C-alpha positions as CSV (number, residue, x, y, z in Angstrom):
1,X,-67.0,22.0,246.4
2,X,-68.9,25.2,245.5
3,X,-71.3,23.2,243.3
4,X,-71.9,20.7,246.1
5,X,-72.5,23.5,248.6
6,X,-75.0,25.3,246.3
7,X,-77.0,22.1,245.7
8,X,-77.1,21.0,249.3
9,X,-80.3,21.5,251.3
10,X,-79.4,22.9,254.7
11,X,-81.8,22.4,257.6
12,X,-82.0,25.0,260.4
13,X,-79.9,24.0,263.4
14,X,-77.5,21.7,261.6
15,X,-74.6,24.0,262.3
16,X,-74.9,23.3,266.0
17,X,-72.3,21.8,268.2
18,X,-73.2,21.3,271.8
19,X,-76.2,23.6,271.1
20,X,-73.7,26.3,270.0
21,X,-74.4,27.8,266.6
22,X,-71.3,28.0,264.4
23,X,-70.3,29.8,261.3
24,X,-67.4,30.5,259.0
25,X,-64.8,32.9,260.5
26,X,-65.3,35.3,257.6
27,X,-68.6,36.4,259.2
28,X,-66.5,38.1,261.9
29,X,-65.5,40.7,259.3
30,X,-67.6,43.8,258.7
31,X,-68.1,42.9,255.1
32,X,-67.6,39.9,252.8
33,X,-66.9,42.1,249.8
34,X,-63.5,43.6,250.2
35,X,-61.6,45.7,247.7
36,X,-58.1,44.8,248.6
37,X,-56.4,42.6,251.3
38,X,-52.8,41.8,252.1
39,X,-51.4,38.6,253.5
40,X,-48.1,38.9,255.4
41,X,-46.6,35.6,254.9
42,X,-47.8,32.6,252.9
43,X,-51.3,31.4,253.9
44,X,-52.3,27.8,253.8
45,X,-54.0,26.7,250.6
46,X,-57.3,26.4,252.4
47,X,-57.0,29.9,253.8
48,X,-55.9,31.2,250.3
49,X,-59.1,29.7,248.8
50,X,-61.3,31.4,251.4
51,X,-59.6,34.8,251.2
52,X,-59.8,34.7,247.4
53,X,-63.6,34.7,247.7
54,X,-63.9,37.9,249.7
55,X,-61.6,40.4,247.9
56,X,-61.3,41.7,244.4
57,X,-57.5,41.9,244.8
58,X,-55.3,39.8,247.2
59,X,-51.7,40.6,247.8
60,X,-49.2,38.2,249.3
61,X,-45.9,39.5,250.7
62,X,-43.2,37.0,251.4
63,X,-39.3,37.2,251.5
64,X,-38.8,33.7,250.3
65,X,-39.0,33.5,246.5
66,X,-39.4,29.8,246.5
67,X,-42.5,30.0,248.7
68,X,-43.9,32.7,246.5
69,X,-43.6,30.3,243.5
70,X,-45.4,27.6,245.5
71,X,-48.3,29.8,246.5
72,X,-48.6,31.0,242.8
73,X,-48.9,27.3,241.8
74,X,-51.4,26.6,244.5
75,X,-53.5,29.6,243.5
76,X,-53.6,28.4,239.9
77,X,-54.7,24.9,241.0
78,X,-57.4,26.4,243.3
79,X,-58.7,28.7,240.6
80,X,-57.8,31.9,242.6
81,X,-57.3,34.5,239.9
82,X,-57.1,37.7,242.0
83,X,-53.6,37.0,243.6
84,X,-50.6,39.2,243.2
85,X,-47.3,38.2,244.8
86,X,-44.8,40.7,246.4
87,X,-41.2,39.7,246.9
88,X,-40.4,41.4,250.2
89,X,-36.7,41.4,251.2
90,X,-38.0,42.9,254.5
91,X,-41.6,43.5,255.4
92,X,-41.0,47.0,256.7
93,X,-39.8,48.1,253.2
94,X,-43.2,47.3,251.6
95,X,-44.5,50.1,249.5
96,X,-48.2,50.3,250.6
97,X,-50.3,53.3,249.8
98,X,-52.1,54.9,252.7
99,X,-55.6,53.7,253.5
100,X,-55.5,51.3,250.6
101,X,-56.3,48.0,252.4
102,X,-59.5,46.5,253.9
103,X,-57.8,43.6,255.7
104,X,-54.3,42.6,256.6
105,X,-54.0,38.9,257.4
106,X,-50.8,37.9,259.2
107,X,-50.0,34.2,259.0
108,X,-49.1,32.4,262.2
109,X,-45.5,32.0,261.0
110,X,-45.1,35.7,260.6
111,X,-46.8,36.9,263.8
112,X,-43.5,37.1,265.8
113,X,-41.9,39.1,263.0
114,X,-44.7,41.6,263.0
115,X,-44.7,42.1,266.8
116,X,-41.0,42.6,266.8
117,X,-41.0,45.3,264.0
118,X,-42.4,48.7,265.1
119,X,-41.9,50.1,261.6
120,X,-44.0,47.4,260.0
121,X,-46.7,47.9,262.6
122,X,-46.8,51.6,261.8
123,X,-46.8,50.9,258.1
124,X,-49.8,48.5,258.5
125,X,-51.7,51.1,260.5
126,X,-51.2,53.7,257.8
127,X,-52.1,51.4,254.9
128,X,-55.5,50.3,256.5
129,X,-58.7,52.1,255.8
130,X,-60.5,53.7,258.8
131,X,-62.9,50.7,259.1
132,X,-60.4,48.0,258.1
133,X,-59.0,45.2,260.2
134,X,-55.7,43.5,261.1
135,X,-56.0,39.8,261.8
136,X,-53.3,37.9,263.6
137,X,-53.0,34.8,265.8
138,X,-50.9,35.0,269.0
139,X,-49.4,31.9,270.6
140,X,-47.7,31.8,274.0
141,X,-47.2,34.3,276.8
142,X,-44.3,36.2,275.2
143,X,-46.3,37.1,272.1
144,X,-49.3,38.0,274.3
145,X,-47.1,40.4,276.4
146,X,-45.7,42.0,273.3
147,X,-49.1,42.4,271.8
148,X,-50.4,44.1,274.9
149,X,-47.4,46.4,275.0
150,X,-48.0,47.5,271.4
151,X,-51.7,48.2,272.0
152,X,-50.9,50.1,275.2
153,X,-49.0,52.6,273.1
154,X,-50.7,55.1,270.8
155,X,-50.2,53.1,267.6
156,X,-53.5,54.0,266.0
157,X,-55.0,50.5,266.4
158,X,-58.0,49.7,268.4
159,X,-58.7,46.2,269.5
160,X,-62.2,45.2,268.4
161,X,-62.3,41.5,269.3
162,X,-60.2,38.8,270.8
163,X,-60.9,35.1,270.4
164,X,-59.5,31.8,271.7
165,X,-58.9,29.5,268.7
166,X,-59.4,25.8,269.1
167,X,-57.8,23.3,268.6
168,X,-54.3,24.4,269.3
169,X,-53.0,23.5,265.9
170,X,-54.4,22.4,262.6
171,X,-57.8,23.3,261.2
172,X,-59.7,26.0,263.1
173,X,-63.0,24.6,264.6
174,X,-64.1,27.2,267.1
175,X,-63.4,30.9,267.8
176,X,-64.5,31.7,271.4
177,X,-65.0,35.4,272.3
178,X,-62.7,35.9,275.3
179,X,-64.4,39.0,276.6
180,X,-67.9,37.5,276.5
181,X,-68.0,35.8,279.9
182,X,-71.3,33.9,279.2
183,X,-70.1,32.6,275.8
184,X,-66.7,31.4,277.1
185,X,-68.3,29.8,280.1
186,X,-70.8,27.9,277.9
187,X,-68.0,26.8,275.6
188,X,-65.9,25.3,278.3
189,X,-68.9,23.6,279.9
190,X,-70.7,22.3,276.8
191,X,-68.3,22.3,273.8
192,X,-64.8,21.6,275.0
193,X,-65.2,18.3,276.8
194,X,-64.0,14.7,276.4
195,X,-62.6,11.7,278.1
196,X,-59.0,12.7,278.1
197,X,-57.4,14.2,281.2
198,X,-56.2,17.2,279.2
199,X,-59.7,18.1,277.9
200,X,-61.3,17.5,281.2
201,X,-58.7,19.7,282.9
202,X,-59.1,22.5,280.3
203,X,-62.8,22.4,280.6
204,X,-62.8,22.7,284.4
205,X,-60.1,25.4,284.6
206,X,-61.5,27.4,281.6
207,X,-65.0,27.2,283.1
208,X,-63.8,28.5,286.5
209,X,-61.8,31.3,284.9
210,X,-64.7,32.3,282.8
211,X,-67.0,32.5,285.8
212,X,-64.6,34.7,287.7
213,X,-63.8,36.9,284.7
214,X,-60.1,36.0,284.7
215,X,-60.2,34.1,281.4
216,X,-58.4,37.0,279.7
217,X,-55.4,36.7,282.0
218,X,-54.2,33.4,280.6
C-alpha cells in the first residue's frame, strides 16, 4: 500500500467530498513524529498500522493475554516493529513514568472502563507530557454525562477538540468539529445526505441544531 501511495499522482481537490476537503485523522495531532504512545485496549489492525507510523515506541495495555497474543501476531503480519505489549491485570495498576507519553489512545471497547476509573484517569494525566493528548470515543448519553463530569472537575485535563465521528460504526469516514457551527452546519447540509429516511432526518435535525448552536447538547 505504501509503495502504491508513493507512486500515485494526486491531483488537487481529489480529496473532496461534497466540496469538503478531507484528510487522515492523524493530522489532528500536533505532530506526526511522536516518541511514545500508549493504547489502552487492543486497537483494530487498521488502527495499529496507522499508529505504528507516527511513534518510535508503541505500548499496548490489555488484561486479556489471548488478545495480546493476537495483536502481536497482527503486528508481525503488518510489519509493525515498534510494538511492546503490557499485560495489565487492572489498568489502574499500570506503571507509567510521569510525563513519558505523547499520546494515549483509548479503544472504543475500553472507554467505559476509563470513565469509571478515577485512578486510571489520574494516572493517564500524570503520564502525559504537557503538550500531549488523550484520544477517546464516546458513545451514548451515559458516557457523555460521565465525560462532562470528569472534565468539570480539576483533573488536569483540558478539552482541546470534540468531533462527531461518522458513520456510527465501522471505518471512520468523517470527523466533524462540534464546536465549529459553520463546519457542522455545512456537513449536515452537504455531506450527510441520502435517500433513506434516517439520513434525511439526521441531516435536517443536525442542520437545525447547528444553526441554533445546540448541536453540542445531543
